[in-house]
C-alpha positions as MATLAB code, in Angstrom:
seq = 'MKKIFSTICVLFLLTSCSKEIKESTLLKEIPESFFSIGNKYNNISISQERLPNTEFSKFYLKNNSDTYSKYFNVTLNFKKGDSITFEGSDIDKNELIPVVLDFIDFAAEGKTTMLHLNFDENKTLKDYIEYKQLVDKMTNESITINPKVFIYDLKALPDCDCSL';
ca = [
      51.109  -43.874   45.852;
      51.587  -44.365   49.488;
      53.710  -40.914   49.455;
      50.990  -39.090   47.778;
      48.494  -40.290   50.164;
      50.509  -39.392   52.952;
      51.053  -35.776   51.461;
      47.408  -35.448   51.234;
      46.715  -36.393   54.783;
      49.099  -33.961   56.096;
      47.631  -31.161   54.021;
      44.294  -32.038   54.990;
      45.261  -31.978   58.597;
      46.994  -28.697   58.242;
      44.270  -26.932   56.868;
      41.372  -28.547   59.083;
      43.212  -27.706   62.125;
      44.206  -24.130   61.454;
      40.736  -21.916   61.806;
      42.090  -18.634   63.155;
      40.253  -17.559   66.021;
      39.544  -13.870   65.551;
      37.898  -11.184   68.154;
      34.789  -10.891   65.739;
      34.454  -14.826   65.727;
      31.057  -15.863   67.491;
      31.178  -17.657   70.674;
      29.264  -20.572   69.206;
      31.971  -20.948   66.152;
      34.897  -21.295   68.707;
      35.693  -24.876   69.860;
      35.403  -26.064   73.392;
      39.021  -26.654   73.605;
      39.785  -22.973   73.060;
      37.937  -22.470   76.648;
      40.302  -24.781   78.507;
      41.578  -23.699   81.955;
      44.681  -22.089   81.906;
      44.704  -20.897   78.081;
      45.406  -17.430   76.908;
      44.242  -15.501   74.185;
      46.309  -12.362   73.253;
      47.820  -12.659   76.852;
      44.310  -12.264   78.137;
      43.562  -15.323   80.298;
      40.272  -17.318   79.234;
      40.647  -19.943   82.363;
      37.078  -21.373   81.898;
      35.645  -24.732   80.890;
      32.773  -24.127   78.349;
      29.704  -25.959   79.107;
      27.260  -27.400   76.151;
      25.133  -24.814   74.605;
      22.053  -26.253   76.264;
      23.271  -25.249   79.855;
      22.292  -22.140   81.655;
      23.843  -21.440   85.275;
      20.316  -21.276   86.616;
      19.504  -24.713   85.533;
      23.086  -26.185   86.122;
      23.143  -24.912   89.591;
      19.725  -26.520   90.318;
      21.151  -29.988   89.047;
      24.306  -29.476   90.813;
      23.046  -28.237   94.198;
      25.522  -30.445   96.173;
      28.261  -28.539   94.500;
      26.987  -24.992   94.567;
      24.896  -24.867   97.969;
      28.131  -23.622   99.910;
      28.071  -20.521   97.767;
      26.289  -17.214   97.504;
      25.380  -17.715   93.975;
      24.993  -14.778   91.461;
      24.177  -14.922   87.692;
      25.271  -12.726   85.327;
      23.872  -13.102   81.757;
      25.639  -11.129   78.729;
      22.815  -11.360   76.083;
      22.287  -10.761   72.418;
      23.127   -7.065   71.684;
      24.322   -5.057   74.715;
      21.615   -6.089   76.963;
      22.909   -7.507   80.744;
      20.744   -9.297   83.249;
      21.856   -9.719   86.882;
      19.669  -12.150   88.616;
      17.378  -11.650   85.849;
      16.892   -7.957   86.105;
      18.285   -5.556   83.169;
      21.146   -3.602   84.419;
      23.243   -1.044   82.609;
      26.818   -1.998   81.728;
      28.269    1.263   83.908;
      26.328    0.159   86.994;
      27.082   -3.654   86.922;
      29.875   -3.559   89.212;
      28.828   -1.132   92.127;
      25.247   -2.749   91.995;
      26.398   -6.417   92.147;
      29.083   -5.389   95.049;
      26.272   -3.699   96.905;
      23.912   -6.570   96.319;
      26.716   -9.081   97.585;
      27.410   -6.637  100.737;
      23.978   -6.839  101.563;
      22.814  -10.390  101.065;
      25.865  -12.926  101.072;
      25.667  -13.195  104.797;
      29.429  -13.990  105.312;
      29.215  -16.846  102.267;
      31.734  -16.765   99.634;
      30.258  -15.443   96.584;
      30.222  -17.273   93.084;
      29.679  -15.500   90.212;
      28.122  -17.421   86.928;
      28.670  -15.875   83.463;
      26.226  -16.733   80.974;
      26.942  -15.542   77.362;
      24.549  -15.631   74.306;
      26.358  -17.687   71.748;
      25.992  -15.162   69.228;
      28.226  -12.788   71.177;
      31.644  -12.321   69.798;
      34.860  -13.264   71.411;
      35.696   -9.532   71.783;
      32.277   -9.341   73.813;
      33.277  -12.355   76.187;
      36.901  -10.774   76.790;
      35.447   -7.434   77.462;
      32.434   -8.648   80.104;
      35.180  -11.250   81.304;
      37.871   -8.449   82.196;
      34.747   -6.347   83.916;
      33.719   -8.933   86.132;
      37.126   -9.981   87.145;
      37.543   -6.424   88.625;
      34.766   -7.667   91.388;
      36.804  -10.845   92.592;
      38.568  -10.840   95.828;
      38.955  -13.109   98.659;
      35.338  -13.454   99.112;
      34.056  -13.272   95.547;
      35.248  -15.707   92.846;
      33.975  -16.527   89.343;
      32.762  -20.157   88.448;
      35.704  -21.732   86.415;
      32.626  -23.068   84.017;
      31.507  -20.648   81.416;
      27.729  -20.997   79.907;
      27.709  -20.304   76.362;
      23.966  -20.866   75.310;
      21.709  -21.296   72.469;
      18.577  -19.510   73.954;
      16.454  -21.867   71.585;
      17.872  -25.025   73.084;
      17.110  -24.003   76.802;
      14.475  -25.637   78.726;
      11.284  -23.433   78.808;
      11.339  -21.887   82.323;
       8.586  -19.228   82.132;
      11.257  -17.088   83.983;
      13.514  -13.978   82.885;
      17.114  -14.817   82.345;
];
């Protein structure tokens, strides 16, 4: 009896922990542990800590202003579908890099810039990787990406009467 119980426990553990994460997996279905610092997926660095789906960078920055006030903070939001907003304004994917870099050059006033990435939880892992690689092209000694990633449920966010 003890041997049967042990076998059942081992089988249960093996099957419950072996959920394969594919590029088509929705971000809301990916466990937080996947987004741990230093994690790689198909040799692509993930390197961001996932926050609860009730967080969006604008609210998080306000609540953690002591940490982020030393940066010039820029919010990028990758919404459901192919829509992208930069500081609340719609922007075309092909214009993202030059527009953001021009804005930073004009407005950062010598501060280190931190890019804050927000993803609708219904985006796929493929979308996340594609946009993360795009944004990575903007980083340099004065532009960094927040090590926290915001994967949000739009319905769970506080009502701000604002454009995300």
